[in-house]
LOZA-627303 format. One record per residue: residue in one letter; z, y, x of N, C-alpha, C, CB in turn. Coordinates in steps of 0.02 Angstrom, whole numbers, padded with zeros to 5 digits, always signed. Last residue first. Glycine has a CB too. Layout:
N
aZYXZYXZYXZYX...
//
This chain:
103
x+02213+01582+00694+02261+01597+00640+02313+01547+00633+02226+01605+00577x+02125+01531+00783+02174+01579+00809+02228+01591+00756+02141+01645+00829x+02037+01457+00706+02084+01421+00750+02139+01466+00775+02047+01391+00809x+01963+01558+00644+02003+01512+00603+02056+01478+00645+01959+01460+00569x+01896+01615+00752+01945+01655+00716+01990+01611+00673+01911+01707+00673x+01808+01511+00787+01860+01533+00834+01915+01573+00800+01829+01575+00890x+01718+01501+00675+01766+01447+00688+01822+01468+00736+01731+01385+00717x+01699+01655+00581+01678+01608+00633+01735+01558+00648+01659+01646+00698x+01731+01657+00402+01740+01685+00470+01717+01633+00522+01815+01704+00482x+01607+01651+00274+01661+01619+00311+01669+01652+00379+01648+01543+00319x+01496+01715+00223+01561+01729+00192+01619+01696+00229+01560+01705+00121x+01387+01671+00295+01398+01743+00288+01468+01759+00264+01346+01773+00241x+01389+01534+00277+01407+01560+00343+01419+01635+00341+01353+01544+00394x+01338+01524+00149+01408+01509+00160+01432+01538+00227+01421+01434+00157x+01203+01548+00175+01240+01593+00130+01315+01585+00142+01223+01579+00057x+01173+01438+00254+01163+01506+00280+01205+01555+00240+01089+01526+00279x+01198+01336+00164+01237+01339+00226+01233+01409+00257+01213+01287+00277x+01100+01363+00068+01171+01368+00050+01215+01372+00112+01191+01308+00007x+00984+01338+00142+00996+01405+00115+01070+01414+00098+00953+01416+00052x+00999+01201+00170+00995+01250+00225+01012+01320+00200+00924+01249+00257x+00997+01150+00039+01056+01141+00080+01057+01191+00138+01060+01069+00107x+00865+01177+00002+00920+01210-00033+00984+01206+00008+00930+01178-00103x+00801+01088+00091+00789+01160+00096+00845+01199+00062+00721+01178+00064x+00850+00967+00043+00863+00986+00112+00854+01061+00121+00816+00948+00161x+00796+00971-00086+00868+00972-00078+00887+00991-00007+00898+00903-00095x+00660+00963-00058+00686+01022-00094+00761+01027-00085+00668+01017-00170x+00654+00838+00003+00635+00898+00041+00662+00961+00008+00559+00902+00048x+00693+00758-00107+00732+00759-00045+00718+00822-00005+00718+00696-00003x+00587+00779-00195+00655+00800-00214+00699+00806-00152+00686+00750-00264x+00484+00720-00120+00480+00791-00138+00550+00817-00156+00433+00800-00198x+00531+00589-00113+00521+00627-00052+00519+00702-00066+00457+00605-00015x+00526+00554-00249+00591+00557-00215+00586+00596-00149+00617+00486-00201x+00388+00555-00270+00431+00602-00307+00498+00610-00271+00441+00578-00379x+00352+00449-00185+00325+00516-00173+00368+00569-00208+00252+00521-00197x+00419+00344-00249+00436+00362-00180+00412+00433-00165+00406+00312-00131x+00349+00339-00370+00421+00356-00370+00443+00377-00300+00462+00295-00394x+00225+00299-00322+00232+00364-00356+00305+00387-00356+00206+00360-00428x+00260+00174-00271+00232+00225-00227+00239+00294-00257+00158+00210-00211x+00301+00109-00388+00350+00121-00334+00325+00174-00285+00364+00055-00297x+00179+00104-00456+00235+00141-00485+00287+00157-00431+00267+00103-00542x+00110+00019-00368+00086+00087-00378+00141+00130-00408+00024+00087-00424x+00185-00098-00383+00181-00065-00317+00160+00007-00325+00133-00103-00271x+00160-00128-00516+00228-00113-00495+00228-00077-00428+00270-00178-00490x+00022-00155-00511+00047-00098-00550+00119-00079-00531+00045-00114-00625x+00026-00271-00421-00004-00208-00402+00019-00149-00445-00078-00214-00405x+00066-00398-00448+00119-00349-00438+00091-00279-00423+00164-00370-00382x-00047-00480-00457-00010-00465-00518+00042-00409-00509+00024-00526-00542x-00195-00425-00374-00128-00454-00369-00088-00434-00430-00093-00431-00305x-00313-00359-00383-00308-00422-00421-00239-00452-00418-00358-00471-00394x-00315-00254-00300-00304-00239-00371-00294-00302-00412-00362-00199-00399x-00351-00314-00181-00282-00291-00189-00265-00277-00262-00271-00228-00148x-00485-00335-00207-00442-00393-00196-00369-00374-00204-00454-00423-00126x-00529-00204-00220-00535-00250-00277-00493-00313-00267-00608-00269-00287x-00498-00149-00094-00473-00118-00155-00474-00168-00213-00515-00057-00174x-00568-00233-00006-00495-00226-00001-00465-00200-00066-00476-00179+00057x-00700-00210-00049-00670-00277-00054-00594-00273-00052-00695-00322+00003x-00710-00073-00018-00722-00096-00086-00689-00164-00097-00798-00100-00101x-00693-00079+00120-00643-00044+00079-00649-00065+00006-00651+00032+00086x-00812-00148+00150-00747-00178+00166-00692-00145+00126-00732-00172+00242x-00911-00059+00118-00906-00121+00078-00838-00154+00090-00963-00170+00095x-00910+00107+00115-00880+00052+00151-00872-00008+00105-00812+00073+00181x-00979+00183+00023-00993+00193+00094-00967+00134+00135-00962+00258+00119x-01037+00088-00121-00987+00127-00084-01007+00133-00010-00918+00095-00090x-01185+00109-00218-01149+00069-00169-01098+00113-00131-01198+00035-00120x-01198+00135-00381-01196+00174-00318-01153+00135-00269-01169+00247-00330x-01188+00024-00466-01249+00065-00466-01254+00107-00401-01251+00110-00528x-01132-00136-00428-01116-00065-00423-01180-00025-00421-01072-00050-00359x-01165-00269-00418-01183-00235-00480-01165-00161-00480-01148-00268-00538x-01113-00304-00294-01185-00308-00305-01207-00268-00366-01207-00382-00313x-00977-00293-00322-01008-00249-00272-01084-00247-00281-00990-00273-00200x-00965-00397-00414-00950-00329-00434-00980-00279-00386-00873-00319-00438x-00997-00504-00330-01041-00489-00387-01028-00417-00411-01029-00541-00445x-00886-00497-00245-00953-00486-00218-01004-00471-00273-00975-00546-00177x-00785-00528-00336-00785-00463-00302-00854-00447-00274-00732-00461-00247x-00821-00659-00374-00816-00605-00424-00820-00536-00392-00750-00612-00464x-00814-00725-00250-00877-00722-00287-00876-00665-00338-00891-00789-00322x-00678-00714-00222-00727-00682-00178-00794-00674-00214-00736-00721-00114x-00628-00793-00328-00609-00723-00321-00659-00685-00278-00538-00716-00292x-00683-00919-00299-00698-00886-00363-00684-00811-00358-00657-00917-00419x-00623-00943-00174-00696-00942-00181-00717-00905-00244-00724-01014-00181x-00487-00945-00205-00514-00893-00163-00590-00887-00170-00496-00906-00090x-00433-01050-00269-00457-00995-00311-00489-00939-00271-00400-00967-00351x-00396-01165-00207-00350-01109-00202-00371-01050-00245-00346-01086-00130x-00508-01245-00232-00443-01264-00261-00394-01205-00260-00414-01323-00222x-00606-01181-00155-00613-01186-00228-00546-01199-00261-00662-01242-00247x-00554-01200-00027-00566-01132-00052-00573-01131-00128-00628-01102-00020x-00556-01341-00022-00493-01304-00014-00499-01234-00043-00472-01301+00060x-00692-01364-00030-00649-01388-00084-00581-01352-00083-00638-01465-00079x-00730-01308+00093-00756-01280+00031-00713-01301-00028-00829-01303+00020x-00663-01395+00181-00644-01325+00179-00668-01292+00115-00673-01288+00241x-00732-01513+00154-00660-01510+00143-00637-01437+00137-00621-01545+00200x-00860-01474+00196-00849-01492+00126-00775-01490+00109-00878-01562+00112x-00836-01455+00332-00858-01399+00291-00845-01413+00217-00934-01385+00302x-00804-01585+00368-00754-01532+00376-00773-01472+00333-00747-01512+00450x-00926-01648+00341-00866-01669+00306-00812-01615+00309-00840-01735+00336x-01010-01584+00432-01023-01577+00360-00961-01595+00320-01081-01621+00339x-00954-01633+00550-00953-01561+00537-00964-01547+00463-01008-01525+00578x-00983-01768+00532-00913-01747+00540-00907-01672+00524-00886-01762+00611x-01122-01767+00531-01086-01787+00470-01013-01765+00473-01091-01863+00461x-01148-01727+00664-01172-01686+00609-01134-01702+00545-01248-01697+00599x-01098-01835+00735-01067-01769+00744-01086-01722+00686-01089-01738+00812x-01185-01934+00700-01115-01940+00678-01080-01873+00683-01078-01993+00719x-01302-01896+00765-01301-01895+00693-01230-01898+00666-01343-01953+00666
//
């Protein structure tokens, strides 16, 4: 009987910890949202990840940074391509390196 009470005590401590941290409330809200979804998603885990991640205060900033990163990658690729074209064009007008050294 003492073992049962010790386990209950640990469970109660853990439950209070979850309540105090706000995790219990957050999980409850997300699970209620999943329950109220008219069309259940294919992956409940992805639904939880999305909704828990969306609850972080910095999420809008992260999304803006991701968009900015994508734009910068596109610009970088365009500049690399332009650089290749310009090098090719420049090579047509410059004499080969051996001829420069001979002069």
